C-alpha positions in Angstrom: 46.8 68.7 -47.7 50.5 69.4 -47.1 51.7 66.2 -48.6 50.0 66.9 -52.0 53.1 68.5 -53.6 55.3 65.7 -52.5 52.8 63.1 -53.7 52.5 64.8 -57.1 56.3 64.9 -57.5 56.5 61.2 -56.5 53.7 60.2 -58.8 55.5 62.0 -61.7 58.7 60.1 -61.0 56.9 56.7 -60.5 54.9 57.1 -63.7 58.1 57.4 -65.8 60.0 54.6 -64.1 60.4 51.3 -66.0 58.6 48.2 -64.6 61.7 45.9 -64.7 63.1 45.8 -61.1 66.8 46.2 -62.1 66.0 49.0 -64.5 63.8 50.6 -62.0 66.5 50.7 -59.3 68.9 52.3 -61.7 66.3 54.8 -62.9 65.8 55.9 -59.3 69.5 56.3 -58.8 69.7 58.7 -61.8 66.4 60.6 -61.6 65.2 63.0 -58.9 61.8 64.0 -57.7 60.8 67.1 -59.6 61.0 70.0 -57.2 59.5 73.5 -57.4 62.6 75.1 -55.9 65.7 74.2 -54.0 69.0 74.8 -55.8 71.7 72.8 -54.3 69.5 69.9 -53.2 67.9 66.9 -54.9 65.5 64.2 -53.6 65.8 60.6 -54.9 64.1 57.4 -54.0 66.8 55.3 -52.4 64.7 52.4 -51.2 61.3 52.0 -52.9 60.2 49.0 -51.0 60.8 50.6 -47.6 59.7 54.1 -48.9 63.0 55.8 -47.9 64.1 58.9 -49.8 67.3 60.8 -49.7 67.8 64.5 -49.9 71.2 65.1 -51.5 73.3 68.3 -51.3 74.8 68.9 -54.8 76.1 72.4 -54.5 79.6 71.3 -53.6 81.6 68.4 -52.2 82.9 68.3 -48.7 85.6 66.2 -47.2 84.8 64.1 -44.1 84.8 66.4 -41.1 85.2 69.6 -43.1 83.5 72.6 -41.4 80.2 73.7 -43.0 78.4 70.3 -43.1 76.3 71.2 -40.1 75.2 74.4 -41.8 74.1 72.5 -44.8 72.3 69.9 -42.7 70.3 72.7 -41.1 69.0 73.8 -44.5 67.3 70.4 -45.2 64.0 71.1 -43.4 63.7 74.5 -45.1 64.4 72.9 -48.5 61.8 70.1 -48.0 59.2 72.7 -46.9 59.9 75.1 -49.9 60.3 72.4 -52.6 57.5 70.0 -51.5 55.5 71.7 -48.7 56.7 69.1 -46.2 56.6 70.5 -42.7 59.2 69.1 -40.2 56.6 67.0 -38.4 55.6 65.3 -41.7 58.9 63.6 -42.3 61.5 61.9 -40.2 65.2 61.3 -40.8 66.1 57.6 -40.9 69.9 58.2 -41.0 72.1 61.2 -40.0 73.4 63.6 -42.6 76.3 61.6 -44.0 78.7 61.3 -46.9 77.6 58.8 -49.6 78.6 57.7 -53.1 76.4 58.8 -56.0 77.2 59.1 -59.7 80.9 58.7 -59.1 81.1 61.5 -56.5 80.8 61.6 -52.7 77.9 63.8 -51.7 76.3 64.7 -48.5 72.8 63.3 -48.0 70.2 62.6 -45.4 67.8 59.6 -45.7 64.2 60.3 -44.6 60.7 58.8 -44.6 57.3 60.4 -45.0 55.1 58.4 -42.5 51.8 59.9 -43.7 52.4 59.1 -47.3 49.3 57.2 -48.7 49.0 55.6 -51.0 52.4 54.2 -50.7 55.1 54.5 -53.4 55.2 50.7 -53.8 55.0 49.3 -57.3 53.0 46.1 -57.8 
């Protein structure tokens, strides 16, 4: 199944996460899903309850409106396919590629969901 690599990476991250909700949120801010490849990108859980992930471009910083952002955004589907085996029809963007704050830096990211993800990534 195409989602297997993504599920395995997600399970590895969830297994190491603390159970305390505040510590867990902080853990997900600082730890990425282990990826087989994909220099320049990272994937984090940005909303565990709603199963929203973010793919973050870490290669370099861009200023708002700086040329080149569209070219980086176009690399996201290829990265998700190479790193996790996710085909474009298996995930959906929930927000446009945008500038966001992470670890004291502004980085470009795209939030996405994986609708076919079962079991869910919820922690009970």
